[in-house]
C-alpha positions in Angstrom: -18.3 7.5 38.7 -16.7 10.9 37.7 -16.0 12.0 34.3 -12.5 13.3 33.9 -11.1 14.5 30.5 -8.3 16.4 28.9 -8.7 19.8 27.3 -6.4 22.1 25.2 -5.2 24.5 27.6 -4.4 28.3 27.1 -1.0 28.9 28.7 1.4 31.7 28.9 4.4 31.9 26.2 7.7 31.5 27.7 9.3 33.4 25.2 7.1 36.4 25.8 6.8 36.6 29.6 8.5 35.4 32.7 6.2 32.8 34.4 7.2 34.0 37.9 6.0 37.5 37.1 2.4 36.3 35.7 1.1 33.7 37.9 -0.7 34.5 41.0 -2.5 32.8 44.1 -6.1 31.9 43.9 -8.5 34.7 44.2 -9.8 34.0 47.9 -6.5 34.4 49.6 -5.4 37.8 47.7 -5.4 40.8 50.0 -6.0 44.1 48.3 -2.3 45.1 49.0 -1.1 41.8 47.6 -3.2 42.4 44.5 -1.7 45.8 43.9 1.9 44.2 44.1 0.8 41.4 41.6 -0.3 44.0 39.2 2.9 45.9 39.6 4.9 42.8 38.6 3.6 42.5 35.0 0.9 43.8 32.8 0.1 40.3 32.1 -0.1 39.0 35.8 -3.0 36.5 36.0 -4.5 38.4 38.9 -6.0 41.0 36.2 -8.1 38.0 35.1 -8.7 36.1 38.4 -9.5 39.2 40.5 -10.9 41.9 38.4 -11.8 45.3 39.9 -14.3 48.1 39.4 -17.6 48.1 37.7 -16.5 46.9 34.3 -13.9 44.6 35.7 -15.4 41.2 34.6 -15.8 42.6 30.9 -12.2 43.9 31.3 -10.9 40.7 32.2 -12.6 39.0 29.2 -11.1 41.5 26.9 -7.6 41.0 28.5 -7.7 37.4 27.8 -8.7 37.8 24.1 -6.1 40.6 23.5 -3.3 38.4 25.3 -4.1 35.5 23.2 -4.2 37.8 19.9 -0.8 39.1 20.8 0.7 35.8 21.6 1.1 36.4 25.2 -1.2 33.3 25.7 -1.0 30.4 23.3 -3.4 27.6 23.1 -2.3 23.9 22.9 -3.2 22.3 19.7 -4.3 19.0 21.3 -6.3 18.3 24.4 -3.9 17.3 27.4 -3.9 16.8 31.1 -1.4 19.0 33.0 0.6 17.5 35.9 1.1 19.7 38.7 3.7 19.5 41.7 4.2 21.6 44.6 7.3 21.1 46.8 7.5 22.7 50.3 8.4 22.3 53.8 5.5 21.7 56.2 4.9 23.1 59.7 7.0 20.5 61.2 10.0 21.2 59.2 9.8 18.2 56.7 10.1 18.3 53.1 6.8 17.3 51.4 5.2 17.2 48.0 1.8 17.4 46.5 1.4 15.9 43.0 -1.8 16.1 41.0 -3.3 16.4 37.7 -5.3 19.4 36.1 -8.0 18.2 33.8 -11.8 18.8 33.1 -14.1 17.1 35.8 -17.7 16.4 34.9 -20.3 18.5 36.6 -23.1 16.7 38.3 -25.2 17.7 41.3 -23.3 17.0 44.6 -23.6 13.6 45.8 -24.0 12.1 42.2 -21.8 10.5 39.7 -19.0 10.3 42.6 -18.5 13.9 43.1 -18.9 14.8 46.8 -18.4 18.4 48.3 -17.4 18.5 52.0 -18.1 22.2 53.0 -20.9 24.6 52.9 -20.7 27.9 50.9 -21.5 31.4 51.4 -23.6 33.4 48.6 -21.0 36.5 48.0 -18.0 34.4 46.4 -20.4 32.5 44.2 -22.1 35.4 42.6 -18.6 36.9 42.0 -17.3 33.8 40.4 -20.4 33.5 38.2 -20.1 36.9 36.7 -16.5 36.3 35.9 -17.3 32.9 34.2 -20.2 34.5 32.3 -18.0 37.4 31.1 -14.9 35.4 30.2 -16.1 32.1 29.2 -13.0 30.5 30.9 -12.3 28.5 33.9 -9.3 30.9 35.2 -8.3 28.7 38.3 -9.1 25.1 39.2 -11.2 23.6 41.9 -9.2 20.9 44.0 -10.5 17.5 44.3 -9.4 14.4 46.2 -9.6 11.2 44.4 -10.2 7.8 46.3 -8.4 6.2 43.3 -5.2 4.6 44.7 -2.1 4.8 42.5 -3.1 8.0 40.8 0.2 9.7 42.0 2.1 6.7 40.4 1.0 7.8 36.8 2.2 11.5 37.1 5.9 11.3 36.5 7.8 14.7 36.4 9.4 15.0 32.7 13.0 16.4 32.3 11.5 19.8 31.6 8.6 21.5 33.2 7.1 25.2 33.7 8.6 26.1 37.1 8.5 29.0 39.5 9.3 29.4 43.1 6.7 31.6 45.0 7.2 34.1 47.7 6.9 31.5 50.3 9.6 29.2 49.0 7.3 26.8 47.6 8.2 25.4 44.1 5.5 24.8 41.7 5.9 22.8 38.5 3.5 22.0 35.7 3.8 20.1 32.6 1.4 19.0 29.7 0.6 15.3 29.3 -0.4 14.4 25.8 0.5 10.9 25.1 -2.6 9.1 24.5 -1.7 6.1 26.7 -1.1 8.4 29.6 -4.2 10.3 29.1 -6.2 7.0 29.1 -4.6 5.6 32.3 -5.2 9.0 34.1 -8.7 9.3 32.9 -9.6 5.8 33.8 -7.9 6.0 37.2 -9.9 9.2 38.1 -13.1 7.9 36.8 -12.8 4.7 38.8 -13.4 6.1 42.2 -15.3 9.2 43.9 -13.7 12.5 43.9 -14.4 14.8 47.2 -14.2 18.4 46.6 -11.3 19.7 48.9 -11.2 23.3 47.9 -13.2 25.5 45.3 -16.6 24.7 46.4 -17.7 28.1 45.2 -16.2 27.6 41.7 -17.8 24.3 41.5 -21.3 25.4 42.6 -20.8 28.4 39.9 -20.0 26.0 37.3 -23.3 24.1 38.2 -25.3 27.1 37.9 -23.7 28.2 34.6 -24.2 24.7 33.3 -27.9 25.3 34.1 -28.1 28.6 32.4 -26.5 27.2 29.4 -29.1 24.5 28.9 -31.9 26.8 29.7 -30.5 29.0 26.8 -30.7 26.1 24.6 -27.1 24.6 24.8 -26.9 20.7 24.4 -28.2 18.7 27.3 -24.9 16.9 27.8 -21.3 16.5 26.4 -20.5 20.2 26.1 -17.7 22.4 27.6 -20.0 23.7 30.2 -20.6 20.3 31.5 -17.2 20.0 33.0 -15.0 22.4 35.2 -11.3 22.6 35.6 -10.0 20.7 38.5 -6.7 19.8 40.2 -7.3 16.1 41.3 -4.9 14.8 44.0 -4.8 11.2 45.3 -6.5 11.2 48.7 -3.5 10.0 50.9 -2.0 11.7 54.1 1.4 12.1 52.3 -0.1 14.1 49.6 -2.0 16.7 51.7 -1.4 19.5 54.2 -4.6 20.7 55.8 -4.4 23.8 58.2 -7.0 25.3 60.1 -9.2 28.5 59.5 -9.6 30.6 62.7 -12.6 33.0 63.7 -12.2 36.5 64.4 -15.2 38.1 66.3 -16.2 41.7 66.4 -19.4 43.7 66.8 -20.3 42.5 70.4 -21.5 45.0 72.7 -18.6 46.6 74.5 -19.4 45.4 78.0 -20.3 41.8 76.8 -18.5 39.1 78.7 -17.5 36.6 76.0 -15.5 34.4 78.5 -18.8 33.7 80.6 -20.8 33.2 77.3 -18.4 30.6 76.1 -18.2 28.9 79.4 -21.8 27.6 78.8 -20.2 25.5 75.9 -16.7 24.9 76.9 -14.5 24.4 79.9 -11.9 27.2 80.0 -8.4 26.9 81.2 -6.2 30.1 81.2 -3.0 29.5 79.2 -0.1 31.4 78.1 0.0 34.1 75.4 -0.3 32.6 71.9 3.0 31.7 70.2 4.5 29.1 67.8 3.4 26.3 70.5 -0.1 27.1 70.2 -1.0 24.6 67.9 0.6 21.8 70.0 -1.3 23.2 73.0 -4.4 22.8 71.4 -3.7 19.2 70.1 -2.4 18.0 73.5 -5.3 19.2 75.3 -8.0 18.4 72.7 -9.2 22.1 72.8 -9.8 25.2 70.8 -8.2 28.4 71.8 -9.7 31.8 72.9 -7.7 35.0 72.5 -8.8 38.4 73.9 -7.0 41.5 75.0 -7.4 40.2 78.5 -5.8 36.8 78.1 -5.8 33.5 76.5 -7.8 30.3 77.3 -8.0 26.8 76.1 -11.7 25.8 75.3 -12.5 22.1 76.0 -15.9 21.2 74.6 -18.4 20.1 77.3 -20.2 16.8 76.7 -23.5 18.6 75.7 -21.5 20.7 73.2 -20.1 17.7 71.7 -23.4 15.9 71.6 -25.3 18.8 70.1 -22.8 20.0 67.5 -23.5 18.9 63.9 -20.4 17.3 63.4 -17.4 16.1 65.4 -15.5 19.2 64.3 -14.1 22.4 66.1 -15.9 24.3 63.5 -19.3 22.8 64.3 -18.7 23.4 68.0 -17.6 27.0 67.4 -20.8 27.6 65.1 -23.0 26.4 67.9 -21.5 28.5 70.4 -21.4 31.7 68.4 -25.2 31.2 67.5 -26.1 31.9 71.2 -24.1 35.3 71.4 -25.7 38.7 70.6 -25.4 39.9 67.0 -22.0 40.0 65.8 -19.6 39.6 63.0 -17.4 36.7 62.0 -14.3 36.9 59.7 -12.4 33.9 58.8 -8.7 34.0 59.1 -6.0 31.6 58.1 -3.0 31.4 60.4 -2.9 31.8 64.1 -0.3 34.9 64.0 -2.6 36.7 61.8 -5.6 35.8 64.0 -3.9 37.1 67.0 -2.4 40.1 65.5 -6.0 41.3 64.6 -6.9 41.1 68.2 -3.7 42.8 69.1 -4.3 45.8 66.7 -8.0 46.0 68.0 -9.5 44.9 64.6 -11.4 42.1 66.4 -12.6 41.7 69.9 -11.5 38.1 70.1 -10.0 35.3 68.1 -11.2 31.7 68.4 -8.4 29.2 67.2 -9.4 25.9 65.7 -7.5 22.7 65.0 -7.0 21.4 61.5 -9.3 18.6 60.5 -7.9 15.3 59.3 -7.9 13.8 55.9 -10.0 10.9 57.0 -12.7 13.5 58.4 -12.8 15.1 55.1 -13.2 11.8 53.3 -15.9 10.6 55.6 -18.0 13.7 55.4 -17.7 13.8 51.8 -18.7 10.2 51.1 -21.5 10.5 53.5 -23.1 13.4 51.6 -22.8 15.7 54.4 -21.1 19.2 54.7 -18.9 20.9 57.2 -19.5 24.6 58.2 -18.1 27.1 55.7 -14.4 27.7 56.0 -13.5 24.7 57.9 -10.3 23.5 56.0 -7.4 25.4 54.4 -5.4 23.4 52.1 -1.8 24.4 51.8 0.1 25.1 49.7 -2.3 26.6 47.0 -1.9 25.9 43.2 -1.1 29.1 41.4 -3.3 30.7 38.9 -1.9 31.2 35.5 -0.2 27.9 34.7 -3.2 27.0 32.5 -6.8 28.3 31.6 -9.6 26.3 30.3 -12.1 27.7 27.9 -15.7 27.1 28.3 -17.0 28.3 24.8 -20.5 28.9 23.8 
C-alpha cells in the first residue's frame, strides 16, 4: 500500500508578501503571456521557480529559492505537517462544488507497485524539463495529484477557522492550512496508506521523481527511507463529488493543403453535419455519443464505427482519435483544453482542424489505473488546478 508522510513545508511569509500575488498555476497550463503577467505581479511570484526561462533558468530558480528563504520571504515550518487544500468553484453546469484534499509526501515506487497506479502515458519533453528543475533546486515545487480509494479521507480534512486563502482570476477560491496535530497526522497517513492511489495529474512529475530517485541511489544515497524516495502529492478521495474532469482536444496542422480530412476520418467514424460549435457542443457530443470535428468548411459529429471501437486500445475517445490519426499523412497534433480555445485556433488559421473529445469518467480513470493500463497522453484535464506556491517541499541531498 502507498507510503504517505508529512513534511516540513517551505511557505510564503504572510507578513512579507500578499499570497494572491505570488501563487501561480501549474507549469503546464501557463502560456508565455500569462507567465509575463505573473512575473509582473511580484518579484517573488512562484512562476519564477515553477517555470524558469533562459539557459541558466534552472540554476536561477535554485538561487531565488535560497535567497527568498534567507530574506524571510519563505519560511520553513519547524515540524513535519500535512497541508489541507480546498478548492471551491462553480462547475460547467452552474453547480457549486468543492474539491478537498491533503498535501503530503507520497512514496515513490515503480508504477503498478505499492498501490501506485498511473492512468496516462506521457511524452518525453516535459519529463526532461521537470528533471532539470528538480536536480537544480532540490525541491518539489508543485504537487502531483493522486486519487485515493480510501473511503472517508475527505471527512478527516476539516477546514479550520483560519487558512491561507486566495481567489484566482477564474473566481476559484483556494484554501490551504497546516495539519500538525499528531492524531490527525496519524489518521490521514493511515487512511491514504490503506488503499491504492491512482495518479490523476502530474504523471511527468511522478516519473521525473522516479528518475531522480534512481540517480540519487546510483550516486550512493540510502537505498530507502530518504527524501528522494517520496514526492509531494495532493491526495483527494476518488469520489465523483470531489472531482471535475474535462476533455483535452486535438488541434491538427501540417497536413497537405489538398488533403481531404473528412473523407479520411470517414474510414473510422460515421460523420454527421451539425451546427457551428457553441456552448451546446458538449451536450451534442454527449447525446449522440460522438466526437466533434471542426474545420474552416464546417462542423461534424463523429460516431465511431464498430471496427474503430473494436480496434482502439481503450473504450475512450482519445484512443479512437489516436487510431484514426495514425492513418493520416505526417502532421502535427497540439493538445488544447477548452472547446472555445480549440475552435478559435481553427478560426484564426492556427490549425487545419480541431477534434473535440468528451471527458472521461472517474470510473474509467479508476478502472484503467487499477488494471495497470495507461490512457493515451493528454486524455484527462482535472479542473480546477491547485496553485503552485502554497507550499514547497525540499528534497535534500
